[in-house]
C-alpha distance (Angstrom), angle and dihedral (degrees) to the residues before:
residue distance angle dihedral
M1 . . .
L2 3.78 . .
V3 3.78 116.7 .
V4 3.79 114.6 -177.9
T5 3.76 125.7 179.0
S6 3.77 120.7 -176.1
A7 3.76 143.3 171.2
A8 3.77 139.3 -169.8
R9 3.80 117.9 -75.0
S10 3.79 90.0 -103.8
G11 3.79 92.2 55.2
I12 3.77 142.7 40.8
A13 3.77 130.8 -110.3
T14 3.76 115.7 -110.5
S15 3.75 133.1 -156.8
M16 3.77 106.8 -169.8
C17 3.76 121.5 -141.4
G18 3.78 123.8 -179.5
G19 3.79 128.7 -136.7
V20 3.75 139.3 77.7
I21 3.76 132.3 -71.2
R22 3.76 120.4 -103.2
H23 3.76 120.4 -152.6
S24 3.75 131.0 -167.2
T25 3.77 138.1 -148.2
R26 3.79 92.8 175.2
T27 3.75 123.8 170.0
I28 3.78 105.3 -129.6
S29 3.79 113.5 -139.7
H30 3.78 120.9 -139.3
N31 3.80 91.1 -132.2
H32 3.78 97.8 145.6
S33 3.77 139.0 90.7
V34 3.79 124.6 -135.3
H35 3.79 120.6 -138.4
K36 3.77 129.4 -170.2
A37 3.77 97.9 -162.7
S38 3.77 119.0 -145.7
G39 3.77 102.2 169.4
T40 3.78 93.6 -111.3
A41 3.77 124.5 129.4
G42 3.79 90.5 -105.4
N43 3.79 95.8 46.5
P44 3.82 109.1 28.6
T45 3.79 123.4 -171.5
P46 3.81 121.6 -114.2
R47 3.80 88.2 -106.0
E48 3.81 91.9 54.2
L49 3.81 88.7 51.0
G50 3.81 91.3 52.9
F51 3.81 98.6 -105.2
R52 3.81 121.7 147.3
M53 3.78 135.6 -178.5
P54 3.82 106.5 -108.9
G55 3.79 125.7 -134.8
E56 3.79 121.7 -98.3
Y57 3.78 90.1 -112.2
E58 3.81 97.2 58.1
P59 3.84 117.2 108.3
H60 3.78 116.5 -89.4
A61 3.78 137.6 175.7
G62 3.80 99.6 -114.5
T63 3.79 147.9 -56.6
W64 3.80 133.4 -76.1
M65 3.81 118.1 -147.5
A66 3.82 134.3 165.6
F67 3.79 130.7 -138.5
P68 3.85 118.3 -119.5
Y69 3.78 120.6 -130.9
D70 3.81 113.7 142.1
P71 3.84 108.4 115.5
Y72 3.80 91.1 -157.7
L73 3.80 90.0 58.8
W74 3.79 99.6 36.4
R75 3.79 125.5 42.2
D76 3.81 125.4 -123.0
E77 3.82 94.3 26.1
A78 3.83 88.7 -55.3
R79 3.81 92.5 -73.9
P80 3.84 96.5 129.4
A81 3.80 90.4 47.0
Q82 3.81 90.9 49.1
Q83 3.79 91.5 51.3
Q84 3.79 90.0 50.4
Q85 3.79 92.4 48.8
V86 3.79 89.5 52.2
E87 3.81 91.1 53.8
I88 3.79 92.8 49.0
A89 3.81 90.9 49.1
R90 3.79 91.5 46.0
A91 3.80 91.2 53.6
I92 3.81 94.1 47.4
S93 3.81 92.4 45.7
Q94 3.80 89.8 65.4
F95 3.80 86.9 69.4
E96 3.82 106.0 29.5
P97 3.82 142.9 -7.4
V98 3.80 118.7 -71.1
W99 3.80 123.2 -153.3
M100 3.80 110.7 -159.3
L101 3.80 115.0 -159.8
A102 3.80 113.2 -146.1
D103 3.78 127.9 -179.0
P104 3.84 110.9 -114.1
K105 3.82 94.8 -162.2
A106 3.81 106.7 37.6
R107 3.79 112.4 88.9
M108 3.77 134.5 -146.0
M109 3.82 110.9 -129.3
D110 3.84 87.5 -17.8
I111 3.80 91.2 -70.2
L112 3.81 120.7 80.8
T113 3.77 124.3 27.6
V114 3.79 116.7 -113.8
Y115 3.79 87.4 -115.5
D116 3.81 91.5 57.7
V117 3.81 91.8 46.8
A118 3.80 90.9 51.0
R119 3.80 91.6 49.7
S120 3.79 90.5 53.1
Y121 3.81 91.7 51.2
F122 3.79 93.8 50.8
R123 3.78 97.7 43.6
G124 3.80 106.5 126.8
I125 3.81 95.4 18.8
S126 3.78 113.4 111.2
G127 3.75 121.4 -153.2
V128 3.82 95.1 39.5
E129 3.79 119.9 100.0
V130 3.80 119.0 -168.4
I131 3.80 111.7 -144.4
N132 3.80 130.2 -164.6
M133 3.78 107.0 -117.3
P134 3.82 130.6 135.0
T135 3.82 113.8 -122.0
N136 3.79 137.1 166.5
D137 3.80 98.5 -149.4
V138 3.80 144.3 -10.7
W139 3.81 106.6 -94.4
T140 3.81 100.7 110.9
R141 3.80 91.5 157.4
D142 3.79 90.5 60.5
W143 3.80 103.1 42.6
G144 3.79 99.7 26.3
P145 3.81 125.6 87.6
T146 3.78 121.9 -77.1
C147 3.78 106.3 -133.7
V148 3.79 122.9 -136.5
V149 3.80 125.1 -171.3
R150 3.78 141.2 -160.1
D151 3.78 139.7 170.0
D152 3.80 107.4 -111.8
P153 3.82 107.8 -112.1
V154 3.81 91.6 -141.5
T155 3.81 105.1 38.7
G156 3.80 99.6 21.2
E157 3.80 89.3 -133.6
R158 3.78 122.7 137.3
E159 3.81 113.1 -100.3
V160 3.79 122.4 -164.0
A161 3.80 122.3 -159.1
A162 3.79 132.3 178.5
V163 3.79 128.4 -125.0
H164 3.79 116.0 -159.2
F165 3.76 118.8 -161.3
D166 3.79 117.1 -154.6
F167 3.81 95.4 -98.5
N168 3.80 111.9 -157.6
C169 3.80 101.0 165.7
Y170 3.79 97.9 -88.5
G171 3.78 96.6 -44.8
S172 3.80 95.1 -48.1
P173 3.85 98.0 155.5
I174 3.81 93.9 58.0
K175 3.79 91.8 39.7
M176 3.80 88.5 56.0
E177 3.80 89.3 51.7
H178 3.80 86.1 58.4
G179 3.80 92.0 52.0
L180 3.81 96.7 -100.4
P181 3.82 121.4 129.6
P182 3.82 117.1 -119.8
L183 3.79 118.7 -112.0
L184 3.80 85.7 -108.4
P185 3.81 130.0 1.2
D186 3.80 96.9 -125.5
W187 3.80 128.1 33.5
S188 3.80 98.2 160.4
K189 3.81 93.8 111.2
D190 3.80 91.0 54.2
R191 3.81 91.4 50.8
A192 3.81 90.6 49.9
A193 3.80 92.7 45.3
G194 3.78 90.4 53.4
R195 3.79 90.2 57.1
S196 3.79 90.8 45.5
L197 3.81 91.1 57.2
S198 3.80 89.0 61.6
R199 3.80 89.0 54.3
Q200 3.81 89.2 48.8
G201 3.80 88.9 55.1
A202 3.79 91.1 51.0
A203 3.80 90.9 49.2
A204 3.81 91.3 50.1
T205 3.80 93.7 54.4
G206 3.79 96.5 35.9
A207 3.80 88.9 -134.6
P208 3.79 131.3 102.4
M209 3.79 113.5 -91.4
R210 3.76 121.2 -148.1
V211 3.79 114.3 -130.0
F212 3.79 119.3 -160.2
E213 3.80 119.5 -162.2
C214 3.80 110.7 -146.4
P215 3.83 113.5 -162.4
L216 3.81 94.6 -142.8
H217 3.81 116.7 113.1
L218 3.75 91.7 -130.6
E219 3.80 141.5 135.3
G220 3.78 129.9 -138.0
G221 3.80 92.8 -114.9
A222 3.80 90.1 59.7
V223 3.82 93.8 71.3
Q224 3.81 132.3 54.6
S225 3.81 123.5 -171.4
D226 3.79 133.7 -163.3
G227 3.81 90.2 -155.0
A228 3.80 90.6 -120.4
G229 3.78 102.4 81.0
T230 3.82 103.4 -73.7
L231 3.81 124.7 112.3
L232 3.81 131.9 -170.4
V233 3.83 120.7 -149.5
T234 3.81 136.6 154.9
E235 3.78 128.5 -120.0
E236 3.80 89.6 -141.4
C237 3.80 93.1 63.2
L238 3.80 106.7 31.1
L239 3.81 94.1 41.5
H240 3.81 93.9 42.5
Y241 3.80 111.9 131.7
S242 3.82 91.2 -120.6
R243 3.81 98.2 57.6
D244 3.81 115.7 54.6
P245 3.81 106.8 -22.1
E246 3.81 92.7 169.2
L247 3.82 90.7 63.9
D248 3.79 129.0 71.2
S249 3.80 124.1 -152.2
A250 3.81 91.9 -86.3
G251 3.81 92.2 53.8
I252 3.80 92.7 47.5
E253 3.78 91.7 46.6
A254 3.80 91.5 51.5
L255 3.81 90.9 55.8
L256 3.81 92.1 46.8
R257 3.78 89.7 52.4
D258 3.81 92.4 48.4
Y259 3.80 97.6 46.2
L260 3.83 102.1 33.2
G261 3.79 99.0 35.0
A262 3.80 93.8 -119.9
E263 3.79 127.1 165.0
R264 3.81 97.1 -175.3
V265 3.82 130.6 30.6
V266 3.81 115.5 -165.6
W267 3.80 113.3 -158.4
L268 3.80 116.4 -150.8
W269 3.78 119.4 -165.6
K270 3.80 106.0 -120.7
G271 3.77 145.8 -12.1
M272 3.79 125.9 -120.3
V273 3.79 120.1 -41.6
G274 3.81 107.6 -105.9
D275 3.81 94.6 37.7
E276 3.79 97.2 87.4
Q277 3.81 94.2 108.3
G278 3.79 97.7 36.2
T279 3.79 118.9 50.4
N280 3.81 90.6 -11.3
G281 3.77 92.6 -121.0
H282 3.80 112.5 -34.3
V283 3.78 111.9 -161.5
D284 3.81 93.8 -135.6
N285 3.80 89.8 74.4
V286 3.81 94.9 56.8
A287 3.81 108.5 27.6
A288 3.80 139.5 22.9
F289 3.78 137.5 168.6
A290 3.80 113.9 -111.7
A291 3.81 88.3 -175.4
P292 3.80 135.6 -24.1
G293 3.79 105.8 -56.4
I294 3.84 95.0 12.4
V295 3.82 120.9 97.7
L296 3.80 127.3 -172.8
L297 3.81 107.5 -147.1
A298 3.80 128.4 -166.1
W299 3.79 104.6 -120.6
S300 3.78 141.7 -165.8
D301 3.80 131.8 154.7
D302 3.80 93.3 176.7
A303 3.81 109.0 147.1
D304 3.81 88.8 -154.8
D305 3.82 90.7 60.0
P306 3.82 102.7 52.6
R307 3.82 96.8 164.9
L308 3.80 93.6 55.0
R309 3.77 91.6 40.6
E310 3.80 91.2 55.5
V311 3.81 93.1 47.2
C312 3.80 91.8 51.8
A313 3.80 94.2 45.2
R314 3.79 94.5 48.7
N315 3.81 92.6 45.7
L316 3.81 89.5 51.3
A317 3.80 90.4 49.5
A318 3.81 90.0 53.0
L319 3.80 91.3 52.2
D320 3.80 91.6 46.9
R321 3.81 90.5 54.0
H322 3.79 94.6 55.7
T323 3.77 141.2 63.2
D324 3.78 125.8 -153.9
A325 3.80 126.0 -105.2
Q326 3.82 89.9 -81.5
G327 3.80 92.1 53.4
R328 3.80 95.2 -107.1
P329 3.82 121.7 140.2
L330 3.79 110.8 -110.8
R331 3.80 114.6 -109.6
V332 3.81 108.9 -141.9
I333 3.81 124.3 -153.2
K334 3.80 110.4 -164.6
V335 3.81 113.7 -138.5
P336 3.83 111.7 -163.9
C337 3.80 115.0 -123.0
P338 3.82 118.0 -123.1
H339 3.79 109.8 -79.9
P340 2.93 128.6 -119.1
P341 3.82 95.8 27.4
L342 3.79 115.0 -105.0
A343 3.79 120.6 -116.3
V344 3.80 134.9 -176.9
R345 3.79 110.4 -87.6
P346 3.83 121.4 -141.2
N347 3.81 92.6 -109.1
E348 3.81 90.2 53.3
V349 3.79 96.7 60.7
N350 3.80 111.1 110.6
A351 3.80 109.3 -109.7
L352 3.81 88.5 -149.4
A353 3.82 94.2 57.5
A354 3.81 94.6 116.0
E355 3.80 93.0 47.0
G356 3.80 90.4 47.4
L357 3.79 92.3 52.2
A358 3.80 89.9 50.5
A359 3.81 89.1 50.4
G360 3.80 91.9 55.3
Y361 3.80 102.4 -94.5
A362 3.80 124.2 134.8
T363 3.78 118.5 -93.6
C364 3.80 110.9 -77.3
M365 3.79 115.9 -116.0
P366 3.81 110.1 -96.7
A367 3.78 125.4 -137.2
G368 3.77 110.8 -75.9
R369 3.82 95.5 28.6
R370 3.78 111.1 139.4
L371 3.80 116.8 -111.5
P372 3.81 121.2 -140.0
A373 3.81 93.3 -126.1
S374 3.80 115.6 170.7
Y375 3.78 139.0 160.9
I376 3.80 89.0 -142.4
N377 3.81 91.0 75.2
Y378 3.79 91.9 81.8
Y379 3.80 130.7 130.8
V380 3.80 127.8 -124.8
A381 3.79 112.6 -145.7
N382 3.79 125.0 -178.2
G383 3.80 100.3 -68.6
G384 3.79 97.1 -9.8
V385 3.78 144.9 70.2
V386 3.82 122.8 -143.9
V387 3.81 110.2 -152.8
P388 3.82 129.9 -175.0
Q389 3.80 120.1 -125.0
F390 3.77 125.9 -165.7
G391 3.78 107.4 -162.7
G392 3.79 116.9 -17.0
E393 3.82 102.9 -58.0
Q394 3.78 115.6 144.4
V395 3.81 105.8 -162.9
A396 3.79 95.5 96.8
P397 3.84 99.5 59.7
I398 3.80 90.4 49.1
V399 3.80 92.5 52.1
Y400 3.78 93.4 46.4
C401 3.78 93.0 46.1
T402 3.81 90.5 56.9
S403 3.81 91.9 43.9
H404 3.82 97.7 45.1
I405 3.78 100.5 40.5
R406 3.83 115.9 -164.5
A407 3.82 90.7 22.0
A408 3.78 123.8 115.3
V409 3.78 114.7 -131.7
M410 3.78 122.6 -137.0
S411 3.79 110.6 -166.7
F412 3.75 126.0 174.2
I413 3.78 140.9 171.6
L414 3.78 116.6 -107.9
G415 3.79 91.5 -135.2
D416 3.80 117.7 161.3
A417 3.78 93.3 5.6
R418 3.82 91.9 73.4
P419 2.75 114.8 152.6
M420 3.60 100.4 30.8
A421 3.36 35.9 140.7
A422 2.41 130.4 170.6
T423 3.47 96.3 39.3
V424 3.70 114.3 37.9
L425 3.79 82.4 -179.8
I426 3.79 107.6 152.3
H427 3.80 92.8 169.7
Q428 3.79 94.9 57.1
Q429 3.81 92.2 48.0
T430 3.80 91.2 56.5
L431 3.79 132.6 64.9
C432 3.77 120.9 -175.1
T433 3.78 116.0 -146.4
R434 3.77 109.6 -143.6
L435 3.78 112.0 -145.1
I436 3.81 100.1 136.0
């Protein structure tokens, strides 16, 4: 079944859903235990305990998102970004519950709290719960926990644990040592929120949840898993000077194996062109598993776009050189990149760019800057796939429908929220919590 909703470039597609908003002032229990695994008998690694990172397409309980509000990060007082976030949440909520984190203390234009603004947006939309939780920005995939699962060897029941990477806002401390401004001056609320999501998971199940602290300075969008022992990463991101410069690829790979239960790590060359100063090349914008052994790859062979062409060709070559953890050759489905490439338009430049730079934020993208737009940055819900669109093209839903058989496809144009920019990264704004 292919379900496509669309709207004019100046607007946003909608998929209406009746009901009333639910809001939460939950008390989050600290019903979890933190482990710093060392691989010893007294402190085994997740891999030694039988945990693995599941695939995107495995059933999960729902989706965590966060509500944007920072005017230095999002243009026009974050209103276009908020509208876009609502549409993404609305689409996902047709398939599974969405929990939208909203800051109860930060204020919009010194009047309403972000939490109150979020509640007003979601009034009348069922399936979305607005939750009090301080955050700096929206990238739950990056600063939230990466879930790992196993079947308990004694009871046979499914156990879910959380792996926390040492999130430091995309290598900001080392970037500052090199004279570069961080993407934002403070990311402490995001770090704390990521830990809180693990406690939320424990509260939802009523059972203690193990939490493993991985020392890598990594983000969730930097790793893709097929759920069967194979990971995808990029050299550009994981070997970036700002992440873990004391480790080489072998050292990083060893930690990924220990904490995510991997048997095979496939290293692609780079992430999407235009993302060099953002995530530094997250893999989830160029490649994703559609199933074990099947990889969707962002693709272009446009002679007029030599940088993108080289990235795609070298990433394909890396996939062709490897097999998965079961020894199978990887089947690659090429997903055409948006054409022509998207760039920041003059009306999309943040009017507060100078003030933001003075406040310690990274330089705002100027007009003409290339955007790392990609159809690969989609989200798999339970029974559905939410795919970005950039102006009416229809290739992406067809590809995803053939790759995710039996799943409906919700695609929509990003319209006035450009650039959520910049990013148009649905995958990194969503974090599935795996309790099923």
